[in-house]
C-alpha positions in Angstrom: 148.5 305.3 -80.4 145.2 303.9 -81.7 144.1 300.3 -81.8 140.9 298.8 -83.2 140.8 295.1 -82.5 138.0 292.9 -81.2 137.8 289.2 -80.2 134.5 287.5 -79.7 133.2 284.1 -79.1 129.5 283.2 -79.4 126.8 281.3 -81.2 125.5 282.0 -84.7 121.9 283.2 -84.7 121.2 282.0 -88.3 122.8 280.5 -91.4 125.5 282.8 -93.0 124.2 284.8 -96.0 126.6 285.0 -98.9 126.4 287.6 -101.6 128.4 289.8 -104.0 128.9 293.5 -104.0 128.5 295.4 -107.3 132.3 295.5 -107.4 132.4 291.7 -107.4 133.7 291.4 -103.9 132.3 288.4 -102.0 130.7 289.3 -98.6 129.0 287.2 -96.0 126.9 288.4 -93.1 125.6 286.8 -89.9 124.6 287.8 -86.3 126.5 286.4 -83.4 125.0 286.1 -79.9 127.3 286.4 -76.9 125.7 285.8 -73.5 127.0 286.4 -70.1 125.6 285.4 -66.7 125.7 287.3 -63.5 124.1 287.6 -60.1 121.7 290.5 -59.8 121.2 292.8 -56.8 118.4 290.5 -55.7 120.8 287.5 -55.6 119.2 285.7 -58.5 121.1 284.5 -61.5 120.5 286.6 -64.6 121.8 286.7 -68.1 122.2 289.2 -70.9 122.9 288.6 -74.6 124.9 291.0 -76.8 124.2 290.7 -80.5 126.9 291.5 -83.0 126.7 291.9 -86.8 129.6 290.1 -88.4 130.9 290.9 -91.9 133.3 288.6 -93.8 135.0 289.6 -97.1 136.6 287.6 -99.9 138.4 284.4 -98.7 137.1 284.7 -95.1 133.6 284.9 -96.6 134.2 281.5 -98.1 135.1 280.1 -94.7 132.1 281.7 -93.1 129.8 280.2 -95.7 130.6 276.7 -94.3 129.3 277.6 -90.8 125.9 276.5 -89.6 123.3 278.1 -87.4 124.0 277.4 -83.7 127.8 276.8 -84.1 130.0 278.3 -81.4 132.6 280.3 -83.2 135.6 282.6 -82.4 136.3 285.7 -84.4 139.0 288.4 -84.6 138.4 291.6 -86.4 137.8 295.3 -86.2 134.8 297.3 -85.1 133.4 299.5 -87.9 130.7 302.1 -87.9 128.8 303.3 -91.0 125.8 305.4 -91.7 123.2 304.9 -94.3 119.9 306.4 -95.3 117.1 303.9 -96.4 114.0 304.8 -98.4 112.2 306.2 -95.4 114.8 309.1 -95.3 116.0 308.5 -91.7 119.7 308.2 -91.3 120.8 305.2 -89.4 124.1 304.1 -87.9 125.3 300.5 -88.0 128.1 298.9 -85.9 129.7 295.9 -87.5 132.6 293.5 -86.8 134.7 293.1 -89.9 136.1 289.7 -89.4 139.8 289.1 -90.3 140.1 285.5 -88.8 137.7 282.9 -87.5 137.2 279.3 -86.5 134.7 276.9 -85.0 134.9 276.2 -81.3 132.1 273.7 -81.2 129.5 272.4 -83.7 125.9 273.3 -83.3 123.8 271.4 -80.7 121.8 269.9 -83.6 125.0 268.5 -85.1 126.1 267.0 -81.7 122.8 265.1 -81.4 123.5 263.1 -84.6 125.0 259.6 -84.3 128.7 259.5 -83.8 130.9 258.7 -86.8 134.1 256.7 -86.8 137.5 258.5 -86.8 138.2 257.4 -90.4 134.9 259.0 -91.5 135.6 262.3 -89.7 136.4 265.4 -91.7 138.1 268.2 -89.9 135.7 271.1 -89.2 138.2 273.8 -88.1 137.8 276.4 -90.9 140.4 279.0 -89.8 141.6 281.6 -92.2 143.9 284.3 -90.9 144.3 287.4 -93.0 
């Protein structure tokens, strides 16, 4: 049996970039930072951030395009690896998460610092899109 599934939660490093492939397929890209904390051998608190390249296609790309930098999101998808050779002629390998479903856990810190709005003015911000 083989299984390729990954679940991640973290913060968006930048605004999502939306574009179209030559085939017309909509694609969105963004990096997600996932930090964990631990106690080092010296007894001091330390942290490490893993960076993940996220790729969203078609309808999921539309959902991703609504996300802002700094938002805490949850994604489900598959880990993909691809090779490419840029103009310098050196072959490179890229690891990407192809997102199948996603939603916002918490708005960015900048959004939380804005004045509160009343419940009647609130617009749901849970942009889930299962595939």
